[in-house]
Each structure stands twice: as structure tokens, then as C-alpha cells.
C-alpha positions in Angstrom: 12.3 -18.6 3.6 11.6 -16.0 6.3 8.7 -13.6 6.3 10.9 -10.7 5.2 12.4 -12.2 2.0 11.4 -10.2 -1.0 11.1 -13.1 -3.5 9.5 -11.2 -6.3 11.8 -10.8 -9.3 14.4 -8.3 -8.4 15.6 -6.1 -11.2 18.1 -3.4 -10.2 15.2 -1.3 -8.9 12.0 -3.5 -8.7 9.7 -0.5 -8.3 11.4 2.1 -10.5 8.2 2.4 -12.6 5.6 2.3 -9.8 5.1 6.1 -10.0 5.0 6.0 -13.8 1.4 6.0 -14.9 2.3 4.3 -18.1 3.5 1.1 -16.3 1.0 -1.6 -15.4 1.6 -1.2 -11.7 1.5 2.6 -12.0 -1.9 2.3 -13.7 -3.2 0.0 -11.0 -2.1 2.4 -8.3 -3.8 5.3 -10.1 -6.9 3.2 -10.4 -6.9 2.6 -6.7 -7.1 6.3 -6.2 -9.8 6.7 -8.8 -12.1 4.1 -7.4 -11.8 5.3 -3.8 -11.5 9.1 -4.6 -8.4 9.1 -2.4 -5.9 11.9 -2.4 -2.8 9.8 -2.0 -2.1 6.3 -3.3 1.1 4.3 -3.0 2.7 0.9 -3.0 5.0 0.0 -0.1 7.3 -3.1 -0.4 9.5 -4.5 2.3 13.0 -5.6 1.4 14.8 -8.7 2.8 16.0 -6.7 5.9 12.5 -5.6 6.8 12.8 -2.0 5.6 10.2 -0.3 3.4 11.5 0.2 -0.1 10.2 1.9 -3.2 6.8 3.2 -3.9 4.7 5.6 -5.9 4.8 8.2 -3.1 7.0 8.8 -0.1 4.8 8.0 2.9 5.2 9.9 6.1 6.5 7.8 9.2 3.0 7.3 10.6 1.8 6.0 7.2 4.8 3.6 7.1 3.7 2.3 10.5 0.3 1.3 9.0 1.9 0.0 5.8 4.2 -2.3 8.0 1.2 -3.4 9.9 -0.5 -4.6 6.7 2.6 -6.6 5.8 3.1 -8.0 9.4 -0.6 -9.1 9.7 -1.3 -10.0 6.1 -4.7 -8.3 6.5 -6.2 -5.0 5.4 -5.7 -2.1 7.8 -8.6 0.5 7.8 -8.5 3.8 9.6 -11.7 5.9 9.2 -10.7 8.8 11.4 -7.1 9.1 12.4 -7.8 11.7 15.0 -10.0 9.3 16.8 -7.6 6.4 16.3 -4.2 6.0 17.8 -1.2 7.0 15.7 -2.3 10.3 14.3 -2.5 13.7 15.9 -3.6 17.2 15.1 -0.1 17.8 13.7 -0.9 15.3 11.0 -4.0 17.3 9.9 -2.4 18.5 6.6 -1.2 15.0 5.7 -3.5 12.2 6.6 -6.8 11.4 8.4 -8.1 8.2 6.7 -6.1 5.2 5.6 -6.6 1.8 3.9 -3.8 -0.6 3.2 -4.3 -4.0 1.7 -1.7 -6.8 1.3 0.4 -7.4 -1.8 1.1 -11.1 -1.6 2.7 -13.8 -3.8 0.7 -16.7 -5.0 1.7 -18.8 -2.0 0.3 -16.1 0.3 3.6 -14.6 1.6 3.0 -10.9 2.0 5.7 -8.5 0.9 4.0 -5.2 0.5 0.9 -3.0 0.7 -1.3 -1.0 -1.6 -2.3 2.0 0.4 -4.8 4.9 -0.1 -5.0 7.9 2.1 -7.4 10.8 2.5 -7.0 14.1 4.4 -10.5 14.0 5.7 -12.3 11.5 7.9 -14.4 9.0 5.9 -16.1 5.7 6.2 -14.3 3.4 3.8 -16.9 0.9 2.4 -16.5 -2.8 2.3 -16.7 -2.5 -1.5 -13.7 -0.1 -1.5 -11.6 -2.5 0.6 -12.6 -5.5 -1.5 -11.7 -3.6 -4.7 -8.4 -2.5 -3.2 -7.7 -6.1 -2.2 -8.3 -7.2 -5.9 -6.0 -4.4 -7.1 -3.4 -5.6 -4.6 -3.6 -9.1 -6.1 -3.2 -7.6 -9.6 -0.1 -5.6 -8.5 1.4 -8.8 -7.0 0.9 -10.6 -10.3 2.6 -7.7 -12.2 5.5 -7.8 -9.8 5.9 -11.5 -10.2 6.0 -11.0 -13.9 8.8 -8.5 -13.5 6.9 -5.2 -13.2 
């Protein structure tokens, strides 16, 4: 199996309910925003061809870049100040400044997505926030394996 295979159960639209706060995944995504006080939260999954599919929000291209990096490395990606880091510019001021993405991985460790939180102001994400998001990412993976 290659790194881009999406081997979670695949109903006709595996993430149709991610934005629905009543679904288990939707509630976990909402919880991610609550515990971090982030303005934007979303789940980004990669399909078998390597494209980002579905989510609870439509991330801008620069956010997709960071989401892909989470999946490619299998590690959290943390940006405290996007203006100081590469990838963001003053043109992005209304959209994103701070970003955290954590892997969504199957039980065998294969990473197929990311739970992401975004804020429009610089902030120092804490170790506790990243660890909490990592735990929520594992819970989302378990829900997806169960069929959303």
C-alpha cells in the first residue's frame, strides 16, 4: 500500500458529515476550536491520488500547503507567526497568521489527513494545545475507521 492510499472506510462521501456539529467527527472538530480558542478548524484528508478532499472548511491554498506537510511528514506543523515564517504574506492578513496541524493516522501509523486549527493573529501555541489536538486527531481517526 502506498502512502497516499486512503484506506479508511469509504462511503460515497467519507466526510460528508465533518462540518455537521451533530456528527462525532464534527463535534471533535468543534472541540478542537474550543480548547484552542481558534477561529477556524478543519479536517483535511488526502485521497488515493494525493489530492486534498473533504473537510469542515475550505482551506485557502497556503493552508492546504501546511495540511499536506502534516500528512507528508506525519508530524505536527506549528506556525506561531505566519508573517515571520515563510508561506504567508501581508495579503493573507485577513485569513491566517497562526496554524497548527496534527496527523490523522490509522492504527498502523499511516497518515491520511490532518486536524488543523487557524487563528488570524500571531500566537504562541502551547505544548498542551498541540498535545490535546494530537489526541483529538487520534479520536477523529478512530471515528473515521468506524465509518464516520
